[in-house]
N, C-alpha and C positions, 0 to 999 in steps of 0.2 A: 623279400627280404634283405635283395644287393639296394634297393633304395631307401629301404629303413637303417641300414649299415651307412647307408651314403650319407644320409641325412642326421641320422647320430655323431658322425663324424663333423657335419660343418656345425650343426647346433644343438650340441647335447642337452643345452636348458632348455627349450624347448621340447626335446622331447620328453624331457625329466619332467616339466611340466604338466603336458599332456596325458601323462603319466596320472601324475596327482592326482586332475581334473576326473580323470576316468573313475579315478577308486571311490571319489567324492560322490561322481553321480551314482555309483551305484550301491554307496550307502545312503542318500536319499532319495534314490528310486525304491529301496525296499523299506527304507520308514513310511514312504508317500503309501503306498503297496499295504500296507498294514494298518495306516490310519483311513486310507479308503475303504479297505473291507470293513472297518470300526464305523462306515458312517460318516469320518470328518470331516469330508471334502465333498459331502454331499449338495452344494450350494455353487460347485464348479459345474453342473449340469443346464443350469440358467444359460451361461455363457452360449449352449448352442442354440441359441435366438440370434447370436450376431452370424452364424453360419453365412457364405451367401448373401449377404444383406446388400453389398454393394456391386453385386456384381457386373461387370463391363462396365466402371464408374469409377471415374477418377475423385483419388484424395491427396488433400495438402497435409503433409507432416512438420510440423515446424520444433526448431530446434530452440535453444534462447538464445546462440550465439551470435557476436556484436554484426553480424550479415544482416541479420533480420531488419535492423533499423535501415537498409537497402530498398527494402521493401512496402508500397502504399497498400500494407495489410487489409486494406478497406476493401478491396477488389476481391476478398474472402468470402464474403457476408454470406453467399447464398451457395459457397462451396462446401463440402464434407472437409472438414478441419479438424485433425489430431493435433493438439498441442497439450505441453508436458510441464511441470513442477510448479514453476514460479511464474510463469507466463501470464497469469490471471494478472499480474502486477502490469502487462502493457497495455500501451494508452488504448488500443485498438482492440481490447480481449471483449468487450461488450455490445462491440461493434461486430467482432467476424463473432461472436456465440460458437466456440466450434462444437462441432457434436458429439465431440470424446473428448476427454480429458485426464492422463494418465500420472497418478503418484504411485511408485514402488520404489521409492529411494527410502532404507530403514530411519533418514534421519525424522521421520514424520511420526514411528514409530517408536523413537527413541529420546523424542524431543527438544532434538536438536532444531527442527523448526515445529513451528506449533501446530496442535492439532484444528486448532480455527480457520487453518489454510481451507480444509474442506468444507468450512459454511460460507466461506467468502467465495468460494466458486459456484457455490450452490444460488448463493445470492446473485451472482452478479450473471448467474445463466443457468436457471431453473432446470431446464428440460438439457441438459446435458448427460451424457453415458460416463460415468467415472467409474476408470480402471484404479483399482486397489488392488496391493500387494496379498495372496491371497494368506501368508503367516501373520497377518493382522487380523483376521476374522474371528478369533477367539479372544483376544485382546480386549479389559474393561474400555478403556479408552474407544475404540472402534464401534463398541454395541449400539449408538444408536443409528448406526448405515447397518448392520446387518441387512436386514430385511426392506431396504428401499429399494422401489421398483429398478431405477434409473443408477446404482450403482452394482461393480460386478467386481468380482475378485479372481485373479490368475495366478496360477503358479507355475514355475518356470526354474529349467536348471541351466547351466553355461552348457553350449556348443563343443562340443569335441575338438580337438585340433589334429585326431589322428586315424577318427571315422565320422562316418553322417550316422549322426543321431537327430541332425533335422527335422523336426516338425512343429504346425504353428496348429493344434487343436487345442483348443483355449478349456476343454474341459475336461482336459487331462495334463498330465505335468508335463509341458511342454521345452521345447530348446529354442533360445534366441542366440543371438551375440551378444558380444559383454559390450556394448558401446552403450551401457547405460540405459536412462528411461527412452532413446530415441527405439531404441531395437524392438522392444515390446512394440512399438506403435510400427516397425515393418511388417510383427506376427499378428497385431491387431487386425492391419487392411491384408494380408495375405489371407489371413482366415475369412474374411468377406469375401474373398474375391474380387479384391478392386481391378480394374486391368492397367493403370498407373497412378504411380505413388510419386509426387512432386517433391522433393525435399527444398525446406527454405530456413536458414539460420541453424546447418547444423553443418560444422566443423570437423569435429573429432581431434581439435587439439587446444581445448581450452587452457589445462592444464601447463603447457607449454609455452600459452602467452601471461599466465599469469605468473610463471616463473621469471618471464621478461617483462615484469612491473606490466602488462598490456592488458586492457578490457578481455574478458572471459566471454561474456556475457552482454544482451542487448541494453542492461542498464547498467553496464558498466564493470568492475573487479567483484568477484563473486565475495564475498565476507567470511562464508562456511571455510575458506580457508587462510584467513588471518593470521593464526599462528601456528602456521606449517611448517615443520622441522625438516632437515636432510632427508631424514626418512620416512616423512609421508610423502612427499615428492616424489623420491625413488619407486615409491609402491605405488602413486597415482600417475606415474610411468608406463609401470609394469600393468595396469589394467587399462592404460588408454592403448599400447601396443598389442595386448592382445582383443583389444574391440576390436582392431582395425586388420589384425591376421584372421580374425574370427567372418567379418564381415566380407572379406575376400572368400573366403570357404563356403561360406552360402550365400552369394547373390544371385548362383548362376540356379539356388534352390529357389528362391522366386523365381526369376524367369520361367523355370518348368512348373511352378505354381502360373501360371500366364501372369503373374503381377512383374509390372519393369517400373525398376524404382531410377528418376531422373531426379540430377540434382539440378535447382535451377540460382543456386550461387552466383552472382556475376562474376567471381573469380576465380579458377581454375585449383580446385582444392588438389594438391599432391595425395590426401590423407582420402578422401574419398575416390578417388580414379579409377576403382571398380564400378564407378555407376557413369552415364552417358550426362553428359550435360544439355541444356536446354537453354533456350533467353527466354525471363519471362513473360517480354512481351508478345511475345510468338504464341504464348497460352491466352492467351486474351482477344487475340486482334480481329479474330471471328466469330467473339463472342457479342451479340446482339445486346 
């Protein structure tokens, strides 16, 4: 109790946000449980085939930050790779042919991103395991993808800032950090029991860069933010901050799962200092 009071005095807003998240998670958990009992989440059972798939192996998780351009990604051709969102526009995408591609951003459902993005990914990489947001499963525009063998649907909730609700079971309502789509990559890697996850092109500062009129992605500035106003930036900064906070909270949980997350970015990142750094060149120097 003393700890709680002390933290309340230091940062009451963090406590208030944490309590709101708890209430929202309870509500969402209740709705999920009811719908699961009604059989509406039967498709999550399929995700069990991904469990323990990569025991003891290494996975490369690629974000879309400008630092992605610092690497020769063709070296990842025969590696287990997770890519996300519009990474299919990268010049080396069809060489890498990532084993996993994740789309969970609401933009794909609400029309900001065209549904054709899915077809583009499947055309460029037919054998990819595509991870989609379970909230879209019953939407008409996603009907063609409901029963495809290599498409998996996932349902997540926010990590608690007050309690330990972390889990990575993809067959249920799992908790991952708030660092956007990359967080789902962490969870996927943990569920497959990968030994090491190497981060490339993950910076967790895209909003700050855009506000400073700098490139936020390997392809330049993200056009989705072109019409942002001050309140939009304020909300995005809050989400970015929460993502960094939850990463600090759950990074030890990944270690307990025997999944080590390592940052390969060449420049030291102050936003990802919870993860150790390693030199990209050292990863491949002993490879034949």
